[in-house]
C-alpha positions in Angstrom: 0.0 0.0 0.0 1.4 3.4 -1.0 2.3 5.7 1.9 0.5 9.0 2.1 1.9 12.0 3.8 -0.2 13.2 6.7 -0.5 16.6 5.1 0.2 18.5 1.9 1.4 22.1 1.8 0.7 24.4 -1.2 1.0 28.0 -2.1 -1.9 30.4 -2.3 -1.8 33.9 -3.7 -4.1 36.2 -1.8 -6.1 39.1 -3.5 -3.4 41.5 -2.2 -0.7 39.6 -4.2 0.8 38.2 -1.0 1.7 34.5 -1.1 1.0 32.3 1.9 1.3 28.5 2.3 -1.8 26.5 3.2 -2.1 22.8 3.9 -4.8 20.2 3.6 -5.0 16.8 5.3 -7.6 14.0 5.6 -10.3 13.5 8.3 -11.3 10.4 10.2 -13.5 9.3 7.2 -10.5 9.6 4.9 -12.0 12.6 3.2 -9.8 15.5 2.2 -10.3 18.6 4.3 -10.5 22.2 3.3 -7.3 24.2 3.1 -5.9 25.8 6.3 -3.6 28.7 6.4 -0.1 28.2 8.0 0.6 31.9 7.9 4.0 31.1 6.6 5.7 32.5 3.5 8.1 29.6 2.8 7.5 25.9 2.2 10.0 24.8 4.8 8.5 27.0 7.5 5.0 25.8 6.6 6.0 22.2 6.8 7.7 22.8 10.2 4.4 24.4 11.4 2.4 21.4 10.2 4.7 18.9 11.8 4.3 20.7 15.1 0.5 20.6 14.8 0.7 16.9 14.0 2.8 16.3 17.1 0.2 18.1 19.2 -2.7 16.3 17.5 -4.1 19.6 16.2 -3.5 19.1 12.5 -7.3 19.2 11.9 -8.6 22.3 13.7 -11.4 21.5 16.1 -14.7 22.0 14.3 -17.1 24.0 16.4 -16.7 22.9 20.0 -15.8 25.8 22.2 -14.4 27.9 19.4 -15.3 31.4 20.4 -16.5 34.0 17.8 -13.4 36.1 18.6 -11.0 33.3 17.7 -13.1 32.6 14.6 -13.0 36.3 13.7 -9.1 36.4 13.8 -7.9 38.0 10.5 -11.4 38.5 9.2 -11.7 41.4 6.8 -7.9 42.0 6.9 -7.1 42.5 3.2 -3.8 40.6 3.4 -4.8 37.8 5.7 -8.6 37.1 5.4 -9.3 33.6 3.9 -12.8 34.7 3.0 -11.6 37.7 1.0 -9.2 35.4 -0.9 -12.1 33.0 -1.5 -14.7 35.6 -2.6 -12.4 37.7 -4.7 -11.9 34.8 -7.1 -15.7 34.6 -7.6 -17.1 38.1 -7.1 -15.7 41.6 -6.8 -14.9 42.8 -3.3 -13.4 46.2 -2.6 -10.9 47.3 0.0 -13.3 50.0 1.2 -16.0 47.3 1.8 -13.5 45.2 3.8 -12.4 48.2 5.7 -16.0 49.1 6.7 -16.7 45.5 7.6 -13.6 45.3 9.8 -14.6 48.5 11.6 -18.1 47.1 12.1 -16.8 43.8 13.4 -14.5 45.5 16.0 -17.0 48.2 17.1 -20.4 46.4 17.1 -20.0 42.6 16.8 -17.0 41.5 18.9 -18.2 43.4 22.0 -21.4 41.3 22.0 -20.3 37.9 20.6 -16.5 37.8 21.0 -16.5 35.6 24.0 -19.5 33.4 22.9 -18.8 29.9 21.5 -19.8 30.2 17.8 -22.0 27.1 18.0 -24.1 28.6 20.8 -25.2 31.8 19.0 -28.9 31.7 18.3 -31.3 33.7 16.2 -32.9 35.0 19.4 -29.5 36.2 20.6 -29.0 38.2 17.4 -32.5 39.7 17.5 -31.9 41.0 21.0 -28.5 42.4 20.0 -30.2 44.2 17.1 -32.8 45.6 19.4 -30.1 47.0 21.7 -28.8 49.4 19.0 -31.6 51.9 19.6 -31.1 51.6 23.4 -27.5 52.8 22.8 -28.7 55.7 20.6 -27.5 54.1 17.4 -29.3 54.3 14.1 -31.2 51.4 12.5 -28.9 51.7 9.5 -25.9 50.9 11.8 -27.8 47.8 13.1 -28.6 46.7 9.6 -25.0 47.0 8.4 -23.8 45.1 11.5 -26.3 42.3 10.8 -25.2 42.1 7.2 -21.5 41.7 8.2 -22.4 39.0 10.9 -24.6 37.1 8.3 -21.6 36.9 5.9 -19.3 35.6 8.6 -21.7 33.0 9.9 -22.6 31.9 6.4 -18.9 31.3 5.9 -18.8 29.3 9.1 -21.5 27.0 7.7 -19.5 26.6 4.5 -16.4 25.6 6.6 -18.7 23.2 8.6 -18.0 24.9 11.9 -21.8 25.3 12.4 -24.7 23.5 10.8 -27.0 26.5 10.1 -26.7 30.3 10.0 -28.7 31.7 12.9 -28.5 35.2 11.4 -30.3 34.1 8.3 -33.8 34.2 9.9 -33.3 37.6 11.6 -35.5 40.3 10.2 -33.6 43.5 9.9 -34.7 46.6 11.7 -36.9 48.9 9.5 -35.2 51.3 7.2 -35.4 54.8 8.6 -33.4 56.5 6.0 -33.7 60.3 6.0 -33.9 62.1 2.7 -31.0 64.4 2.0 -32.1 68.0 1.6 -31.7 70.2 -1.5 -30.8 73.8 -2.0 -33.1 76.3 -3.7 -32.1 77.8 -7.0 -32.0 81.3 -5.4 -29.6 79.9 -2.8 -27.4 78.3 -5.5 -27.3 81.6 -7.3 -26.0 83.3 -4.2 -23.5 80.6 -3.5 -21.9 80.7 -6.9 -22.1 84.5 -7.5 -18.7 85.4 -8.8 -19.0 88.9 -7.3 -19.0 87.4 -3.8 -16.7 84.5 -4.4 -13.8 85.7 -2.3 -16.1 86.3 0.7 -17.9 83.0 0.4 -15.1 80.7 -0.7 -11.6 80.8 0.8 -9.9 79.5 -2.3 -10.6 78.9 -6.0 -10.4 75.1 -5.7 -13.1 75.1 -3.0 -15.3 77.1 -5.2 -14.7 75.0 -8.3 -15.0 71.7 -6.4 -18.5 72.6 -5.3 -19.4 74.0 -8.6 -18.3 70.8 -10.4 -20.4 68.7 -8.0 -23.4 71.0 -8.7 -23.1 70.7 -12.4 -22.3 67.0 -12.6 -23.7 65.3 -9.5 -20.3 63.7 -8.9 -19.8 62.2 -5.4 -17.3 63.8 -3.1 -14.7 61.0 -3.5 -15.1 61.3 -7.3 -14.5 65.0 -7.3 -11.4 64.5 -5.2 -10.2 61.7 -7.5 -10.2 63.9 -10.7 -6.6 64.0 -12.1 -5.3 65.7 -15.2 -5.7 62.5 -17.2 -9.4 62.5 -16.3 -10.0 65.7 -18.3 -11.1 64.9 -21.8 -12.6 67.2 -24.5 -15.4 68.9 -22.5 -16.0 65.9 -20.3 -14.5 64.1 -17.4 -13.8 60.3 -17.3 -15.0 59.3 -13.9 -13.3 56.0 -13.3 -11.9 56.4 -9.8 -12.7 57.9 -6.4 -10.4 59.0 -3.6 -10.6 57.6 -0.1 -8.5 59.1 2.7 -7.5 55.7 4.0 -7.2 53.7 0.8 -6.2 56.3 -1.7 -7.4 56.0 -5.3 -10.0 53.2 -5.6 -12.8 52.1 -7.9 -16.0 54.1 -8.0 -18.9 53.0 -5.9 -20.3 51.0 -8.9 -16.9 49.6 -9.7 -17.3 51.0 -13.2 -16.6 54.2 -15.1 -18.7 56.8 -16.8 -18.2 59.9 -18.9 -19.6 63.2 -17.4 -20.2 66.1 -19.7 -19.2 69.5 -18.4 -19.8 73.1 -19.6 -17.0 74.6 -21.8 -16.3 77.5 -19.4 -15.9 75.2 -16.4 -13.8 72.8 -18.5 -11.4 75.7 -19.2 -11.2 76.5 -15.5 -10.4 72.9 -14.7 -7.8 72.7 -17.4 -6.0 75.7 -15.7 -6.1 73.8 -12.4 -4.6 70.8 -14.1 -1.7 72.8 -15.4 -1.1 74.4 -12.0 -1.0 70.9 -10.5 1.3 69.3 -13.1 -1.6 67.1 -14.4 -1.9 65.5 -11.0 -4.9 65.8 -8.7 -6.9 69.0 -9.6 -8.2 69.8 -6.1 -4.8 69.8 -4.4 -2.7 72.0 -2.2 0.6 70.3 -2.8 1.0 70.6 -6.6 -1.2 67.7 -7.5 0.6 65.0 -5.5 -2.6 64.3 -3.4 -6.0 65.9 -3.1 -7.3 68.0 -0.3 -9.4 66.2 2.4 -13.1 65.7 1.9 -13.8 67.6 5.0 -12.2 70.7 3.5 -14.8 70.8 0.7 -17.6 70.0 3.1 -16.5 72.8 5.6 -16.2 75.2 2.7 -19.8 74.6 1.7 -21.0 75.1 5.2 -19.0 78.3 5.5 -20.5 79.6 2.3 -24.0 78.7 3.4 -23.5 80.6 6.6 -22.4 83.7 4.6 -25.6 83.7 2.6 -27.8 83.3 5.7 -28.3 79.6 6.1 -27.5 78.9 9.7 -25.9 75.7 11.0 -29.2 74.8 12.7 -31.2 75.4 9.5 -28.6 73.4 7.5 -28.9 70.4 9.8 -32.7 70.6 9.9 -32.9 70.7 6.1 -30.2 67.9 6.0 -28.1 69.8 3.4 -24.7 68.2 2.9 -22.1 68.1 0.1 -24.1 65.1 -1.3 -27.0 67.5 -1.7 -25.3 68.7 -4.9 -26.1 65.2 -6.4 -29.7 65.6 -5.4 -29.8 69.1 -6.8 -28.5 68.0 -10.2 -30.9 65.1 -10.4 -33.8 67.3 -9.6 -32.7 70.0 -12.0 -32.2 67.6 -14.9 -35.6 66.0 -14.4 -37.3 69.4 -14.1 -35.8 70.2 -17.5 -37.2 67.0 -19.1 -33.9 65.1 -19.4 -34.7 61.4 -19.9 -34.0 58.9 -17.1 -31.6 57.0 -19.3 -29.4 60.0 -19.8 -29.7 61.0 -16.2 -28.5 57.5 -15.0 -25.6 57.6 -17.5 -24.6 61.1 -16.2 -24.8 60.5 -12.4 -23.8 56.8 -12.4 -27.0 55.2 -11.3 -26.6 51.9 -13.1 -29.8 50.2 -14.2 -30.4 47.2 -16.3 -33.1 49.1 -18.3 -30.6 51.7 -19.4 -30.6 51.8 -23.2 -27.6 50.6 -25.1 -27.5 53.9 -26.9 -26.3 55.7 -23.9 -23.8 53.2 -22.7 -21.6 54.3 -25.6 -20.6 57.9 -24.9 -21.1 60.5 -27.5 -20.8 64.2 -26.3 -23.3 65.3 -29.0 -26.0 63.2 -27.4 -25.7 65.2 -24.2 -26.1 68.7 -25.5 -29.4 69.0 -23.7 -27.7 68.2 -20.4 -25.0 70.8 -21.2 -27.8 73.4 -21.7 -29.1 72.7 -18.2 -25.5 72.9 -16.8 -25.1 76.3 -18.6 -28.1 77.5 -16.6 -26.2 76.7 -13.4 -23.0 78.2 -14.8 -24.9 81.3 -16.0 -26.0 82.3 -12.5 -22.3 82.4 -11.4 -21.1 84.2 -14.6 -18.1 81.8 -14.8 -16.0 82.8 -17.8 
């Protein structure tokens, strides 16, 4: 009978490009197990690690038992170490920003409740009571819903790894959606905000003025505005293919796709000038284009400008006006000027399966009607 090694080590490349050695063995039924990480970067170190596990009788990790959620959660959502990320990224797209948010949620909301609990003993009722506790702590339902989503993914993976038989989070009904509608500025207020005659009083610098004006004319998200580089500027349009995140740097857009955003000629010339000043790097920059300004700088500049035209902080909060309100403003303005939904989706990046093929292939001439609406916004500021 041919001798079989008690384990086999093999190399796995994680989504980050880092290479780690894993091993598999055989259970009591002579069935091959799933792969287990050694955490080692060399084959020799991985083998030594496995031989030590073999000596201790721990080559096959104990399934379930008293395994606590905290131990199970080790390395979860760590981009370079998480086995789930490596598994999922080969099958579906997963972004670093998603992993970062999930890791924050795990540490802040999940581990404090379930960290010391054996994973096999977590019940649906436990999770429901945990969800109910969010409001008692003064936290929003949206936070509870996000936390439930992250927990569901982790427990579903525990089922796949045969650590538990069923996912207790699957049957939990999420708390109701209490999303509050973002407010929108009035046309008369926008006119005051972008009036060139009062620009220096309202806006500390040119880039803060133009960053907000660009968002008003295009509906671009804050990260997308910050992510504009010299190479993004085309002939009277911007290729929106990236967004800037303070922690992760330049990443994919929210939809993981790209879109072409038409911009008015006068604004295009102003942005070209910014590009030259910043050596074709980031347009909204204070260090020559090497990196963009922080998002809070643009947000705070808008709040300052609103105070200057008579919108107090209390009123702003009550009306829920934020930088994201520019996106709502453009959507409302385009619709009120009879722009088709297909064009609107293509412009602002609201992907929809019903979008016509005609507008998935960008032709600036097809968007002249949108440019006319943008020029109405530009006209009130007399940019030129």
